[in-house]
PyMOL Python script that loads the backbone (N, CA, C, O; Angstrom):
from pymol import cmd

cmd.read_pdbstr("""\
ATOM      1  N   MET A   1      21.366  36.457  -7.288  1.00  0.00           N
ATOM      2  CA  MET A   1      21.906  35.708  -8.382  1.00  0.00           C
ATOM      3  C   MET A   1      21.742  36.517  -9.658  1.00  0.00           C
ATOM      4  O   MET A   1      20.638  36.958  -9.978  1.00  0.00           O
ATOM      5  N   LYS A   2      22.805  36.710 -10.369  1.00  0.00           N
ATOM      6  CA  LYS A   2      22.743  37.493 -11.606  1.00  0.00           C
ATOM      7  C   LYS A   2      22.821  36.553 -12.794  1.00  0.00           C
ATOM      8  O   LYS A   2      23.640  35.636 -12.845  1.00  0.00           O
ATOM      9  N   PHE A   3      21.937  36.813 -13.748  1.00  0.00           N
ATOM     10  CA  PHE A   3      21.957  36.071 -14.994  1.00  0.00           C
ATOM     11  C   PHE A   3      22.360  37.014 -16.103  1.00  0.00           C
ATOM     12  O   PHE A   3      22.112  38.218 -16.037  1.00  0.00           O
ATOM     13  N   SER A   4      22.973  36.463 -17.104  1.00  0.00           N
ATOM     14  CA  SER A   4      23.425  37.307 -18.208  1.00  0.00           C
ATOM     15  C   SER A   4      22.238  37.755 -19.047  1.00  0.00           C
ATOM     16  O   SER A   4      21.161  37.160 -18.988  1.00  0.00           O
ATOM     17  N   SER A   5      22.441  38.781 -19.805  1.00  0.00           N
ATOM     18  CA  SER A   5      21.375  39.294 -20.666  1.00  0.00           C
ATOM     19  C   SER A   5      21.295  38.525 -21.976  1.00  0.00           C
ATOM     20  O   SER A   5      20.547  38.904 -22.878  1.00  0.00           O
ATOM     21  N   ASP A   6      22.054  37.460 -22.081  1.00  0.00           N
ATOM     22  CA  ASP A   6      22.025  36.612 -23.269  1.00  0.00           C
ATOM     23  C   ASP A   6      20.650  35.968 -23.372  1.00  0.00           C
ATOM     24  O   ASP A   6      20.213  35.347 -22.403  1.00  0.00           O
ATOM     25  N   PRO A   7      19.935  36.082 -24.507  1.00  0.00           N
ATOM     26  CA  PRO A   7      18.578  35.537 -24.600  1.00  0.00           C
ATOM     27  C   PRO A   7      18.527  34.018 -24.514  1.00  0.00           C
ATOM     28  O   PRO A   7      17.462  33.464 -24.243  1.00  0.00           O
ATOM     29  N   ILE A   8      19.621  33.338 -24.731  1.00  0.00           N
ATOM     30  CA  ILE A   8      19.632  31.879 -24.660  1.00  0.00           C
ATOM     31  C   ILE A   8      19.713  31.419 -23.207  1.00  0.00           C
ATOM     32  O   ILE A   8      19.143  30.383 -22.864  1.00  0.00           O
ATOM     33  N   ASN A   9      20.404  32.159 -22.349  1.00  0.00           N
ATOM     34  CA  ASN A   9      20.622  31.764 -20.971  1.00  0.00           C
ATOM     35  C   ASN A   9      19.714  32.504 -19.985  1.00  0.00           C
ATOM     36  O   ASN A   9      20.151  32.830 -18.881  1.00  0.00           O
ATOM     37  N   THR A  10      18.494  32.768 -20.350  1.00  0.00           N
ATOM     38  CA  THR A  10      17.568  33.397 -19.408  1.00  0.00           C
ATOM     39  C   THR A  10      17.106  32.349 -18.403  1.00  0.00           C
ATOM     40  O   THR A  10      17.290  31.149 -18.607  1.00  0.00           O
ATOM     41  N   LEU A  11      16.504  32.821 -17.315  1.00  0.00           N
ATOM     42  CA  LEU A  11      16.042  31.930 -16.256  1.00  0.00           C
ATOM     43  C   LEU A  11      14.988  30.956 -16.774  1.00  0.00           C
ATOM     44  O   LEU A  11      15.013  29.772 -16.435  1.00  0.00           O
ATOM     45  N   GLU A  12      14.069  31.447 -17.588  1.00  0.00           N
ATOM     46  CA  GLU A  12      13.019  30.585 -18.131  1.00  0.00           C
ATOM     47  C   GLU A  12      13.596  29.497 -19.032  1.00  0.00           C
ATOM     48  O   GLU A  12      13.139  28.355 -18.993  1.00  0.00           O
ATOM     49  N   ASN A  13      14.583  29.837 -19.833  1.00  0.00           N
ATOM     50  CA  ASN A  13      15.204  28.847 -20.717  1.00  0.00           C
ATOM     51  C   ASN A  13      15.995  27.817 -19.919  1.00  0.00           C
ATOM     52  O   ASN A  13      15.985  26.632 -20.253  1.00  0.00           O
ATOM     53  N   LEU A  14      16.690  28.264 -18.852  1.00  0.00           N
ATOM     54  CA  LEU A  14      17.445  27.320 -18.028  1.00  0.00           C
ATOM     55  C   LEU A  14      16.513  26.349 -17.300  1.00  0.00           C
ATOM     56  O   LEU A  14      16.818  25.161 -17.194  1.00  0.00           O
ATOM     57  N   ILE A  15      15.377  26.848 -16.798  1.00  0.00           N
ATOM     58  CA  ILE A  15      14.417  25.968 -16.124  1.00  0.00           C
ATOM     59  C   ILE A  15      13.833  24.970 -17.114  1.00  0.00           C
ATOM     60  O   ILE A  15      13.727  23.782 -16.807  1.00  0.00           O
ATOM     61  N   ALA A  16      13.455  25.440 -18.295  1.00  0.00           N
ATOM     62  CA  ALA A  16      12.880  24.552 -19.298  1.00  0.00           C
ATOM     63  C   ALA A  16      13.898  23.519 -19.784  1.00  0.00           C
ATOM     64  O   ALA A  16      13.545  22.374 -20.066  1.00  0.00           O
ATOM     65  N   LYS A  17      15.156  23.930 -19.878  1.00  0.00           N
ATOM     66  CA  LYS A  17      16.188  23.018 -20.358  1.00  0.00           C
ATOM     67  C   LYS A  17      16.518  21.941 -19.315  1.00  0.00           C
ATOM     68  O   LYS A  17      16.790  20.798 -19.681  1.00  0.00           O
ATOM     69  N   ASN A  18      16.498  22.286 -18.042  1.00  0.00           N
ATOM     70  CA  ASN A  18      16.881  21.352 -16.987  1.00  0.00           C
ATOM     71  C   ASN A  18      15.698  20.604 -16.389  1.00  0.00           C
ATOM     72  O   ASN A  18      15.884  19.797 -15.478  1.00  0.00           O
ATOM     73  N   LYS A  19      14.510  20.846 -16.870  1.00  0.00           N
ATOM     74  CA  LYS A  19      13.323  20.179 -16.341  1.00  0.00           C
ATOM     75  C   LYS A  19      13.320  18.722 -16.805  1.00  0.00           C
ATOM     76  O   LYS A  19      13.516  18.429 -17.985  1.00  0.00           O
ATOM     77  N   THR A  20      13.096  17.829 -15.865  1.00  0.00           N
ATOM     78  CA  THR A  20      13.094  16.409 -16.230  1.00  0.00           C
ATOM     79  C   THR A  20      11.743  16.025 -16.796  1.00  0.00           C
ATOM     80  O   THR A  20      10.716  16.561 -16.379  1.00  0.00           O
ATOM     81  N   LYS A  21      11.737  15.122 -17.723  1.00  0.00           N
ATOM     82  CA  LYS A  21      10.516  14.661 -18.352  1.00  0.00           C
ATOM     83  C   LYS A  21      10.146  13.256 -17.888  1.00  0.00           C
ATOM     84  O   LYS A  21       9.201  12.657 -18.402  1.00  0.00           O
ATOM     85  N   ASN A  22      10.885  12.735 -16.925  1.00  0.00           N
ATOM     86  CA  ASN A  22      10.603  11.399 -16.419  1.00  0.00           C
ATOM     87  C   ASN A  22       9.490  11.443 -15.390  1.00  0.00           C
ATOM     88  O   ASN A  22       9.232  12.481 -14.780  1.00  0.00           O
ATOM     89  N   ILE A  23       8.823  10.290 -15.201  1.00  0.00           N
ATOM     90  CA  ILE A  23       7.808  10.174 -14.170  1.00  0.00           C
ATOM     91  C   ILE A  23       8.506  10.077 -12.824  1.00  0.00           C
ATOM     92  O   ILE A  23       9.463   9.319 -12.665  1.00  0.00           O
ATOM     93  N   SER A  24       8.024  10.845 -11.861  1.00  0.00           N
ATOM     94  CA  SER A  24       8.677  10.834 -10.557  1.00  0.00           C
ATOM     95  C   SER A  24       8.335   9.561  -9.790  1.00  0.00           C
ATOM     96  O   SER A  24       7.363   8.876 -10.111  1.00  0.00           O
ATOM     97  N   ILE A  25       9.127   9.254  -8.791  1.00  0.00           N
ATOM     98  CA  ILE A  25       8.918   8.063  -7.964  1.00  0.00           C
ATOM     99  C   ILE A  25       7.605   8.175  -7.208  1.00  0.00           C
ATOM    100  O   ILE A  25       6.916   7.177  -7.001  1.00  0.00           O
ATOM    101  N   TYR A  26       7.257   9.389  -6.795  1.00  0.00           N
ATOM    102  CA  TYR A  26       6.003   9.606  -6.076  1.00  0.00           C
ATOM    103  C   TYR A  26       4.804   9.199  -6.934  1.00  0.00           C
ATOM    104  O   TYR A  26       3.901   8.519  -6.447  1.00  0.00           O
ATOM    105  N   GLN A  27       4.788   9.601  -8.186  1.00  0.00           N
ATOM    106  CA  GLN A  27       3.670   9.265  -9.067  1.00  0.00           C
ATOM    107  C   GLN A  27       3.596   7.764  -9.313  1.00  0.00           C
ATOM    108  O   GLN A  27       2.500   7.213  -9.412  1.00  0.00           O
ATOM    109  N   VAL A  28       4.728   7.097  -9.414  1.00  0.00           N
ATOM    110  CA  VAL A  28       4.746   5.654  -9.617  1.00  0.00           C
ATOM    111  C   VAL A  28       4.194   4.943  -8.383  1.00  0.00           C
ATOM    112  O   VAL A  28       3.396   4.015  -8.514  1.00  0.00           O
ATOM    113  N   LEU A  29       4.605   5.362  -7.197  1.00  0.00           N
ATOM    114  CA  LEU A  29       4.133   4.728  -5.970  1.00  0.00           C
ATOM    115  C   LEU A  29       2.638   4.943  -5.760  1.00  0.00           C
ATOM    116  O   LEU A  29       1.928   4.014  -5.375  1.00  0.00           O
ATOM    117  N   VAL A  30       2.161   6.146  -6.006  1.00  0.00           N
ATOM    118  CA  VAL A  30       0.732   6.423  -5.827  1.00  0.00           C
ATOM    119  C   VAL A  30      -0.100   5.624  -6.824  1.00  0.00           C
ATOM    120  O   VAL A  30      -1.144   5.084  -6.459  1.00  0.00           O
ATOM    121  N   SER A  31       0.337   5.543  -8.056  1.00  0.00           N
ATOM    122  CA  SER A  31      -0.416   4.767  -9.043  1.00  0.00           C
ATOM    123  C   SER A  31      -0.375   3.272  -8.722  1.00  0.00           C
ATOM    124  O   SER A  31      -1.360   2.573  -8.961  1.00  0.00           O
ATOM    125  N   ALA A  32       0.745   2.761  -8.183  1.00  0.00           N
ATOM    126  CA  ALA A  32       0.812   1.350  -7.802  1.00  0.00           C
ATOM    127  C   ALA A  32      -0.117   1.049  -6.635  1.00  0.00           C
ATOM    128  O   ALA A  32      -0.771   0.007  -6.620  1.00  0.00           O
ATOM    129  N   ILE A  33      -0.182   1.952  -5.654  1.00  0.00           N
ATOM    130  CA  ILE A  33      -1.082   1.749  -4.512  1.00  0.00           C
ATOM    131  C   ILE A  33      -2.531   1.778  -4.964  1.00  0.00           C
ATOM    132  O   ILE A  33      -3.332   0.957  -4.518  1.00  0.00           O
ATOM    133  N   ILE A  34      -2.878   2.702  -5.832  1.00  0.00           N
ATOM    134  CA  ILE A  34      -4.254   2.763  -6.351  1.00  0.00           C
ATOM    135  C   ILE A  34      -4.572   1.504  -7.145  1.00  0.00           C
ATOM    136  O   ILE A  34      -5.682   0.980  -7.056  1.00  0.00           O
ATOM    137  N   PHE A  35      -3.617   1.017  -7.916  1.00  0.00           N
ATOM    138  CA  PHE A  35      -3.825  -0.203  -8.707  1.00  0.00           C
ATOM    139  C   PHE A  35      -4.094  -1.400  -7.802  1.00  0.00           C
ATOM    140  O   PHE A  35      -5.027  -2.164  -8.051  1.00  0.00           O
ATOM    141  N   PHE A  36      -3.287  -1.571  -6.752  1.00  0.00           N
ATOM    142  CA  PHE A  36      -3.474  -2.709  -5.847  1.00  0.00           C
ATOM    143  C   PHE A  36      -4.751  -2.581  -5.029  1.00  0.00           C
ATOM    144  O   PHE A  36      -5.395  -3.590  -4.743  1.00  0.00           O
ATOM    145  N   LEU A  37      -5.132  -1.371  -4.646  1.00  0.00           N
ATOM    146  CA  LEU A  37      -6.395  -1.181  -3.938  1.00  0.00           C
ATOM    147  C   LEU A  37      -7.580  -1.498  -4.833  1.00  0.00           C
ATOM    148  O   LEU A  37      -8.600  -2.001  -4.361  1.00  0.00           O
ATOM    149  N   ALA A  38      -7.455  -1.206  -6.120  1.00  0.00           N
ATOM    150  CA  ALA A  38      -8.525  -1.533  -7.058  1.00  0.00           C
ATOM    151  C   ALA A  38      -8.642  -3.041  -7.268  1.00  0.00           C
ATOM    152  O   ALA A  38      -9.728  -3.537  -7.570  1.00  0.00           O
ATOM    153  N   LEU A  39      -7.544  -3.774  -7.112  1.00  0.00           N
ATOM    154  CA  LEU A  39      -7.560  -5.223  -7.298  1.00  0.00           C
ATOM    155  C   LEU A  39      -8.021  -5.998  -6.066  1.00  0.00           C
ATOM    156  O   LEU A  39      -8.296  -7.193  -6.170  1.00  0.00           O
ATOM    157  N   LEU A  40      -8.113  -5.355  -4.909  1.00  0.00           N
ATOM    158  CA  LEU A  40      -8.479  -6.064  -3.685  1.00  0.00           C
ATOM    159  C   LEU A  40      -9.818  -6.788  -3.775  1.00  0.00           C
ATOM    160  O   LEU A  40      -9.891  -7.925  -3.308  1.00  0.00           O
ATOM    161  N   PRO A  41     -10.877  -6.223  -4.336  1.00  0.00           N
ATOM    162  CA  PRO A  41     -12.130  -6.985  -4.421  1.00  0.00           C
ATOM    163  C   PRO A  41     -12.055  -8.167  -5.389  1.00  0.00           C
ATOM    164  O   PRO A  41     -12.868  -9.087  -5.299  1.00  0.00           O
ATOM    165  N   ILE A  42     -11.109  -8.154  -6.294  1.00  0.00           N
ATOM    166  CA  ILE A  42     -11.016  -9.203  -7.322  1.00  0.00           C
ATOM    167  C   ILE A  42     -10.191 -10.389  -6.834  1.00  0.00           C
ATOM    168  O   ILE A  42     -10.511 -11.533  -7.159  1.00  0.00           O
ATOM    169  N   ILE A  43      -9.144 -10.141  -6.068  1.00  0.00           N
ATOM    170  CA  ILE A  43      -8.224 -11.197  -5.627  1.00  0.00           C
ATOM    171  C   ILE A  43      -8.879 -12.029  -4.531  1.00  0.00           C
ATOM    172  O   ILE A  43      -9.386 -11.483  -3.551  1.00  0.00           O
ATOM    173  N   LYS A  44      -8.869 -13.340  -4.695  1.00  0.00           N
ATOM    174  CA  LYS A  44      -9.426 -14.264  -3.700  1.00  0.00           C
ATOM    175  C   LYS A  44      -8.310 -15.160  -3.175  1.00  0.00           C
ATOM    176  O   LYS A  44      -7.509 -15.688  -3.947  1.00  0.00           O
ATOM    177  N   VAL A  45      -8.267 -15.326  -1.859  1.00  0.00           N
ATOM    178  CA  VAL A  45      -7.268 -16.178  -1.221  1.00  0.00           C
ATOM    179  C   VAL A  45      -8.016 -17.192  -0.366  1.00  0.00           C
ATOM    180  O   VAL A  45      -8.796 -16.815   0.509  1.00  0.00           O
ATOM    181  N   ASP A  46      -7.780 -18.475  -0.615  1.00  0.00           N
ATOM    182  CA  ASP A  46      -8.406 -19.519   0.181  1.00  0.00           C
ATOM    183  C   ASP A  46      -7.670 -19.652   1.505  1.00  0.00           C
ATOM    184  O   ASP A  46      -6.445 -19.772   1.542  1.00  0.00           O
ATOM    185  N   ILE A  47      -8.426 -19.630   2.578  1.00  0.00           N
ATOM    186  CA  ILE A  47      -7.841 -19.796   3.907  1.00  0.00           C
ATOM    187  C   ILE A  47      -8.370 -21.097   4.481  1.00  0.00           C
ATOM    188  O   ILE A  47      -9.573 -21.253   4.691  1.00  0.00           O
ATOM    189  N   LYS A  48      -7.466 -22.023   4.733  1.00  0.00           N
ATOM    190  CA  LYS A  48      -7.839 -23.320   5.294  1.00  0.00           C
ATOM    191  C   LYS A  48      -7.092 -23.496   6.598  1.00  0.00           C
ATOM    192  O   LYS A  48      -5.896 -23.218   6.692  1.00  0.00           O
ATOM    193  N   ARG A  49      -7.804 -23.955   7.587  1.00  0.00           N
ATOM    194  CA  ARG A  49      -7.193 -24.149   8.894  1.00  0.00           C
ATOM    195  C   ARG A  49      -7.687 -25.464   9.458  1.00  0.00           C
ATOM    196  O   ARG A  49      -8.888 -25.735   9.446  1.00  0.00           O
ATOM    197  N   GLN A  50      -6.783 -26.274   9.946  1.00  0.00           N
ATOM    198  CA  GLN A  50      -7.156 -27.541  10.544  1.00  0.00           C
ATOM    199  C   GLN A  50      -6.790 -27.520  12.020  1.00  0.00           C
ATOM    200  O   GLN A  50      -5.742 -27.007  12.413  1.00  0.00           O
ATOM    201  N   SER A  51      -7.668 -28.082  12.819  1.00  0.00           N
ATOM    202  CA  SER A  51      -7.378 -28.199  14.248  1.00  0.00           C
ATOM    203  C   SER A  51      -8.176 -29.366  14.808  1.00  0.00           C
ATOM    204  O   SER A  51      -9.132 -29.836  14.191  1.00  0.00           O
ATOM    205  N   ARG A  52      -7.774 -29.821  15.970  1.00  0.00           N
ATOM    206  CA  ARG A  52      -8.461 -30.920  16.626  1.00  0.00           C
ATOM    207  C   ARG A  52      -9.372 -30.355  17.698  1.00  0.00           C
ATOM    208  O   ARG A  52      -9.049 -29.373  18.367  1.00  0.00           O
ATOM    209  N   GLY A  53     -10.497 -30.991  17.840  1.00  0.00           N
ATOM    210  CA  GLY A  53     -11.422 -30.536  18.865  1.00  0.00           C
ATOM    211  C   GLY A  53     -12.618 -31.454  18.951  1.00  0.00           C
ATOM    212  O   GLY A  53     -12.739 -32.423  18.203  1.00  0.00           O
ATOM    213  N   ILE A  54     -13.496 -31.131  19.874  1.00  0.00           N
ATOM    214  CA  ILE A  54     -14.708 -31.917  20.078  1.00  0.00           C
ATOM    215  C   ILE A  54     -15.893 -31.011  19.778  1.00  0.00           C
ATOM    216  O   ILE A  54     -15.974 -29.882  20.263  1.00  0.00           O
ATOM    217  N   ILE A  55     -16.798 -31.524  18.978  1.00  0.00           N
ATOM    218  CA  ILE A  55     -18.009 -30.774  18.677  1.00  0.00           C
ATOM    219  C   ILE A  55     -19.060 -31.173  19.701  1.00  0.00           C
ATOM    220  O   ILE A  55     -19.382 -32.350  19.858  1.00  0.00           O
ATOM    221  N   ARG A  56     -19.584 -30.174  20.390  1.00  0.00           N
ATOM    222  CA  ARG A  56     -20.596 -30.422  21.416  1.00  0.00           C
ATOM    223  C   ARG A  56     -21.855 -29.641  21.065  1.00  0.00           C
ATOM    224  O   ARG A  56     -21.816 -28.665  20.316  1.00  0.00           O
ATOM    225  N   SER A  57     -22.959 -30.093  21.619  1.00  0.00           N
ATOM    226  CA  SER A  57     -24.213 -29.385  21.384  1.00  0.00           C
ATOM    227  C   SER A  57     -24.254 -28.120  22.229  1.00  0.00           C
ATOM    228  O   SER A  57     -23.488 -27.968  23.181  1.00  0.00           O
ATOM    229  N   THR A  58     -25.151 -27.222  21.873  1.00  0.00           N
ATOM    230  CA  THR A  58     -25.252 -25.962  22.603  1.00  0.00           C
ATOM    231  C   THR A  58     -25.892 -26.146  23.970  1.00  0.00           C
ATOM    232  O   THR A  58     -25.745 -25.287  24.840  1.00  0.00           O
ATOM    233  N   THR A  59     -26.592 -27.243  24.173  1.00  0.00           N
ATOM    234  CA  THR A  59     -27.232 -27.478  25.463  1.00  0.00           C
ATOM    235  C   THR A  59     -26.322 -28.215  26.435  1.00  0.00           C
ATOM    236  O   THR A  59     -26.670 -28.358  27.607  1.00  0.00           O
ATOM    237  N   ASP A  60     -25.170 -28.685  25.979  1.00  0.00           N
ATOM    238  CA  ASP A  60     -24.230 -29.412  26.840  1.00  0.00           C
ATOM    239  C   ASP A  60     -23.626 -28.455  27.866  1.00  0.00           C
ATOM    240  O   ASP A  60     -23.169 -27.369  27.509  1.00  0.00           O
ATOM    241  N   ASN A  61     -23.624 -28.847  29.116  1.00  0.00           N
ATOM    242  CA  ASN A  61     -23.099 -28.030  30.197  1.00  0.00           C
ATOM    243  C   ASN A  61     -21.585 -28.250  30.306  1.00  0.00           C
ATOM    244  O   ASN A  61     -21.131 -29.374  30.518  1.00  0.00           O
ATOM    245  N   VAL A  62     -20.812 -27.170  30.161  1.00  0.00           N
ATOM    246  CA  VAL A  62     -19.352 -27.265  30.228  1.00  0.00           C
ATOM    247  C   VAL A  62     -18.874 -26.446  31.429  1.00  0.00           C
ATOM    248  O   VAL A  62     -19.058 -25.229  31.458  1.00  0.00           O
ATOM    249  N   PRO A  63     -18.259 -27.106  32.426  1.00  0.00           N
ATOM    250  CA  PRO A  63     -17.782 -26.345  33.584  1.00  0.00           C
ATOM    251  C   PRO A  63     -16.503 -25.584  33.265  1.00  0.00           C
ATOM    252  O   PRO A  63     -15.638 -26.077  32.542  1.00  0.00           O
ATOM    253  N   VAL A  64     -16.395 -24.389  33.805  1.00  0.00           N
ATOM    254  CA  VAL A  64     -15.212 -23.562  33.611  1.00  0.00           C
ATOM    255  C   VAL A  64     -14.540 -23.386  34.963  1.00  0.00           C
ATOM    256  O   VAL A  64     -15.171 -22.940  35.921  1.00  0.00           O
ATOM    257  N   ALA A  65     -13.249 -23.738  35.043  1.00  0.00           N
ATOM    258  CA  ALA A  65     -12.533 -23.635  36.306  1.00  0.00           C
ATOM    259  C   ALA A  65     -11.107 -23.186  36.035  1.00  0.00           C
ATOM    260  O   ALA A  65     -10.594 -23.362  34.929  1.00  0.00           O
ATOM    261  N   THR A  66     -10.476 -22.616  37.029  1.00  0.00           N
ATOM    262  CA  THR A  66      -9.084 -22.214  36.884  1.00  0.00           C
ATOM    263  C   THR A  66      -8.174 -23.416  37.135  1.00  0.00           C
ATOM    264  O   THR A  66      -8.570 -24.376  37.795  1.00  0.00           O
ATOM    265  N   MET A  67      -6.952 -23.352  36.603  1.00  0.00           N
ATOM    266  CA  MET A  67      -6.031 -24.452  36.786  1.00  0.00           C
ATOM    267  C   MET A  67      -5.246 -24.332  38.081  1.00  0.00           C
ATOM    268  O   MET A  67      -4.753 -25.339  38.587  1.00  0.00           O
ATOM    269  N   CYS A  68      -5.117 -23.143  38.627  1.00  0.00           N
ATOM    270  CA  CYS A  68      -4.360 -22.940  39.876  1.00  0.00           C
ATOM    271  C   CYS A  68      -5.256 -23.199  41.069  1.00  0.00           C
ATOM    272  O   CYS A  68      -6.414 -22.780  41.088  1.00  0.00           O
ATOM    273  N   MET A  69      -4.723 -23.889  42.065  1.00  0.00           N
ATOM    274  CA  MET A  69      -5.479 -24.141  43.294  1.00  0.00           C
ATOM    275  C   MET A  69      -4.654 -23.789  44.476  1.00  0.00           C
ATOM    276  O   MET A  69      -5.110 -23.929  45.611  1.00  0.00           O
TER     277      MET A  69
END
""", "prot")
cmd.dss("prot")
cmd.show_as("cartoon", "prot")
cmd.util.cbc("prot")
cmd.orient("prot")
């Protein structure tokens, strides 16, 4: 690739002129993941579960059998 000897259009000037100054998507995603990981100890979620059952003592003998005969 040949570049002109014009001091305005040198390779260094073209790279500097075309370089983006925006934050890349990669940096945004990494910072968002770090932010959410930092919030994990702070966020609390209540978990409630209801079910029907019988409460038995630990000394109660419960037979275990298969259903197929």
